[in-house]
N, CA and C atoms as an extended XYZ file, in Angstrom:
210
Properties=species:S:1:pos:R:3:atomname:S:1:resname:S:1:resid:I:1 pbc="F F F"
N        -0.111       -9.050       -5.155 N   VAL     1
C        -0.038      -10.509       -4.664 CA  VAL     1
C         0.684      -11.989       -4.135 C   VAL     1
N         1.638      -12.136       -3.428 N   PHE     2
C         2.270      -12.268       -3.130 CA  PHE     2
C         3.206      -13.188       -3.928 C   PHE     2
N         4.509      -13.236       -3.986 N   ASN     3
C         4.573      -14.746       -5.224 CA  ASN     3
C         3.894      -15.283       -6.936 C   ASN     3
N         3.626      -13.398       -7.307 N   GLN     4
C         3.061      -14.267       -9.014 CA  GLN     4
C         3.681      -12.236       -9.653 C   GLN     4
N         4.495      -13.100      -10.742 N   LEU     5
C         4.630      -12.253      -11.558 CA  LEU     5
C         3.488      -11.391      -11.859 C   LEU     5
N         3.877       -9.622      -12.262 N   SER     6
C         2.615       -9.000      -12.441 CA  SER     6
C         2.328       -8.681      -13.790 C   SER     6
N         1.563       -7.885      -14.615 N   HIS     7
C         1.083       -7.966      -16.456 CA  HIS     7
C         2.592       -7.397      -16.805 C   HIS     7
N         2.511       -7.741      -17.822 N   ASP     8
C         3.650       -6.560      -18.655 CA  ASP     8
C         3.162       -4.789      -17.937 C   ASP     8
N         3.876       -4.604      -17.510 N   LEU     9
C         4.945       -3.172      -16.810 CA  LEU     9
C         5.591       -2.004      -17.979 C   LEU     9
N         4.478       -2.283      -19.362 N   GLY    10
C         6.428       -1.119      -19.937 CA  GLY    10
C         6.956       -2.151      -20.256 C   GLY    10
N         7.394       -3.508      -20.810 N   GLY    11
C         8.473       -4.605      -20.740 CA  GLY    11
C         9.558       -5.032      -19.549 C   GLY    11
N         9.094       -5.210      -18.353 N   PHE    12
C         9.427       -5.097      -17.721 CA  PHE    12
C         7.850       -5.918      -16.649 C   PHE    12
N         7.585       -6.572      -16.070 N   ARG    13
C         7.188       -7.478      -14.777 CA  ARG    13
C         7.815       -7.399      -13.615 C   ARG    13
N         6.967       -6.736      -11.959 N   GLU    14
C         7.486       -6.975      -11.340 CA  GLU    14
C         6.684       -8.504      -10.394 C   GLU    14
N         7.753       -9.020       -9.571 N   LYS    15
C         6.945       -9.699       -8.264 CA  LYS    15
C         7.654       -9.519       -7.001 C   LYS    15
N         5.906       -9.979       -6.083 N   ILE    16
C         6.805       -8.567       -5.155 CA  ILE    16
C         6.762       -9.935       -3.984 C   ILE    16
N         7.516       -9.841       -2.466 N   GLU    17
C         7.902      -11.608       -1.730 CA  GLU    17
C         7.041      -11.481       -1.212 C   GLU    17
N         6.608      -12.359       -0.204 N   LYS    18
C         6.251      -12.309        0.918 CA  LYS    18
C         7.139      -11.653        2.125 C   LYS    18
N         6.860      -10.110        3.053 N   GLY    19
C         7.324       -9.869        3.722 CA  GLY    19
C         7.852       -8.523        3.718 C   GLY    19
N         8.100       -8.701        1.311 N   ALA    20
C         8.241       -7.182        1.198 CA  ALA    20
C         8.271       -5.388        1.819 C   ALA    20
N         6.928       -6.165        2.808 N   PHE    21
C         6.104       -4.845        3.062 CA  PHE    21
C         6.199       -4.754        4.883 C   PHE    21
N         7.399       -5.547        5.520 N   HIS    22
C         7.789       -5.168        7.010 CA  HIS    22
C         7.996       -3.683        7.397 C   HIS    22
N         9.314       -3.644        6.642 N   GLU    23
C         9.630       -2.276        7.771 CA  GLU    23
C         8.449       -1.184        7.123 C   GLU    23
N         7.750       -0.932        6.249 N   SER    24
C         6.619       -0.080        6.237 CA  SER    24
C         6.119       -0.343        7.414 C   SER    24
N         5.736       -1.826        7.284 N   LEU    25
C         4.245       -1.448        7.851 CA  LEU    25
C         4.873       -1.765       10.131 C   LEU    25
N         6.098       -1.915        9.650 N   GLU    26
C         5.862       -1.590       11.537 CA  GLU    26
C         6.837       -0.165       11.775 C   GLU    26
N         7.264        0.225       10.941 N   ASN    27
C         8.544        1.631       11.550 CA  ASN    27
C         7.667        2.381       11.761 C   ASN    27
N         6.469        2.926       13.130 N   PRO    28
C         6.147        3.970       12.334 CA  PRO    28
C         6.615        5.471       12.107 C   PRO    28
N         7.936        5.969       11.856 N   LYS    29
C         8.394        6.946       11.246 CA  LYS    29
C         8.348        6.771        9.503 C   LYS    29
N         7.397        5.530        9.233 N   HIS    30
C         7.513        5.293        8.113 CA  HIS    30
C         5.638        6.041        7.882 C   HIS    30
N         5.705        7.406        7.761 N   ASP    31
C         3.877        7.777        7.317 CA  ASP    31
C         3.545        7.284        5.672 C   ASP    31
N         2.654        6.465        5.073 N   VAL    32
C         2.526        5.650        4.680 CA  VAL    32
C         0.459        6.462        4.310 C   VAL    32
N         1.134        7.405        2.879 N   ALA    33
C        -0.547        7.338        2.445 CA  ALA    33
C        -0.894        7.095        1.154 C   ALA    33
N        -2.497        6.361        0.967 N   ALA    34
C        -3.199        6.368        0.052 CA  ALA    34
C        -3.758        7.566       -0.869 C   ALA    34
N        -3.212        6.997       -2.107 N   LEU    35
C        -3.911        8.524       -2.858 CA  LEU    35
C        -4.181        8.459       -3.855 C   LEU    35
N        -5.180        9.438       -3.912 N   PHE    36
C        -6.306        8.806       -5.986 CA  PHE    36
C        -5.262        9.374       -7.037 C   PHE    36
N        -4.706        8.419       -7.567 N   ASN    37
C        -4.241        8.167       -9.008 CA  ASN    37
C        -2.846        9.439       -9.124 C   ASN    37
N        -2.674        8.281       -7.745 N   HIS    38
C        -1.139        9.074       -7.062 CA  HIS    38
C        -0.452       10.354       -6.868 C   HIS    38
N        -1.858       11.175       -6.755 N   ASP    39
C        -2.099       12.641       -6.909 CA  ASP    39
C        -1.837       12.695       -5.474 C   ASP    39
N        -0.110       13.930       -4.454 N   PRO    40
C        -0.209       13.873       -3.316 CA  PRO    40
C        -1.150       14.481       -2.494 C   PRO    40
N        -2.544       15.769       -3.900 N   ASN    41
C        -2.849       16.745       -3.357 CA  ASN    41
C        -4.445       15.239       -2.735 C   ASN    41
N        -4.691       15.022       -3.362 N   LEU    42
C        -5.910       13.769       -2.997 CA  LEU    42
C        -5.678       11.528       -2.252 C   LEU    42
N        -5.201       13.229       -1.374 N   ILE    43
C        -5.302       11.662       -0.124 CA  ILE    43
C        -6.595       11.078        0.643 C   ILE    43
N        -6.539        9.617        0.160 N   LEU    44
C        -7.281        9.083        0.744 CA  LEU    44
C        -6.896        8.577        2.007 C   LEU    44
N        -5.895        8.275        2.973 N   GLY    45
C        -5.606        8.231        3.764 CA  GLY    45
C        -4.640        8.025        3.883 C   GLY    45
N        -4.672        8.369        5.422 N   ARG    46
C        -2.879        8.439        5.973 CA  ARG    46
C        -2.804        7.423        7.272 C   ARG    46
N        -2.174        6.706        7.451 N   LYS    47
C        -1.438        5.887        8.100 CA  LYS    47
C        -1.130        6.157        9.565 C   LYS    47
N        -0.662        7.591        9.629 N   SER    48
C        -0.515        9.075       10.750 CA  SER    48
C        -1.558        8.943       11.412 C   SER    48
N        -2.317        8.984       10.446 N   ALA    49
C        -4.128        9.800       11.319 CA  ALA    49
C        -4.920        8.884       11.428 C   ALA    49
N        -4.657        7.350       11.262 N   LYS    50
C        -4.915        5.351       11.600 CA  LYS    50
C        -6.208        5.748       10.622 C   LYS    50
N        -6.282        6.565        9.126 N   THR    51
C        -7.447        6.863        8.230 CA  THR    51
C        -6.518        5.572        7.336 C   THR    51
N        -5.503        4.830        7.225 N   LEU    52
C        -4.526        3.614        6.292 CA  LEU    52
C        -4.999        2.395        7.122 C   LEU    52
N        -5.568        1.419        6.645 N   GLU    53
C        -4.222        0.400        7.871 CA  GLU    53
C        -3.877       -0.391        6.940 C   GLU    53
N        -2.752       -1.311        7.508 N   MET    54
C        -2.423       -1.808        6.445 CA  MET    54
C        -1.524       -2.977        7.390 C   MET    54
N        -1.569       -4.100        5.960 N   ARG    55
C        -1.204       -5.589        6.430 CA  ARG    55
C        -0.940       -6.342        5.605 C   ARG    55
N        -0.521       -7.822        6.304 N   GLU    56
C         0.215       -8.649        4.861 CA  GLU    56
C        -0.278      -10.028        5.594 C   GLU    56
N        -1.691      -10.452        4.168 N   ASP    57
C        -2.089      -12.135        5.424 CA  ASP    57
C        -1.723      -12.731        4.227 C   ASP    57
N        -1.847      -13.085        3.840 N   GLN    58
C        -1.540      -14.987        2.802 CA  GLN    58
C        -0.735      -14.569        2.548 C   GLN    58
N        -2.610      -13.614        1.726 N   LYS    59
C        -2.595      -13.434       -0.132 CA  LYS    59
C        -1.007      -12.238       -1.047 C   LYS    59
N        -1.640      -11.212       -0.035 N   GLY    60
C        -1.026      -10.093       -0.243 CA  GLY    60
C        -0.837       -8.833        1.058 C   GLY    60
N        -0.902       -7.866        0.198 N   LEU    61
C        -1.252       -6.412        1.111 CA  LEU    61
C        -2.477       -5.815        1.065 C   LEU    61
N        -2.684       -6.075        2.511 N   ALA    62
C        -4.893       -5.817        2.290 CA  ALA    62
C        -4.947       -4.196        3.122 C   ALA    62
N        -5.417       -2.822        2.397 N   VAL    63
C        -5.452       -2.189        3.384 CA  VAL    63
C        -7.104       -1.981        3.709 C   VAL    63
N        -6.671       -1.112        4.316 N   THR    64
C        -8.883       -0.321        4.585 CA  THR    64
C        -8.670        0.632        4.497 C   THR    64
N        -9.417        1.845        4.322 N   ILE    65
C        -9.326        3.085        4.026 CA  ILE    65
C       -10.111        3.563        3.852 C   ILE    65
N       -10.163        4.526        5.349 N   ASP    66
C       -11.685        5.609        5.949 CA  ASP    66
C       -11.777        6.599        5.097 C   ASP    66
N       -12.511        7.192        3.971 N   PRO    67
C       -11.404        8.520        2.758 CA  PRO    67
C       -12.904        9.695        4.106 C   PRO    67
N       -12.067       10.536        3.745 N   PRO    68
C       -12.770       11.882        4.132 CA  PRO    68
C       -13.809       11.804        3.297 C   PRO    68
N       -15.313       12.920        3.687 N   ASP    69
C       -16.149       12.702        2.982 CA  ASP    69
C       -16.747       13.474        1.597 C   ASP    69
N       -15.385       14.666        1.837 N   ASN    70
C       -15.363       15.316        0.747 CA  ASN    70
C       -14.715       14.849       -0.536 C   ASN    70
């Protein structure tokens, strides 16, 4: 969610501003992957494969994933 402080992340908090994702969303060279538990071996979706769709809406980053069957 844009412009709201996160919960405590171990002694610090973060705030994401609207537009923070613009470069990653617009640059075709940035191949973003959605991972399960941050594991690069467990890819749920990928921008280049068109199985991961991301866009900024009024609230924050909206994500749609078409995960693999297995």
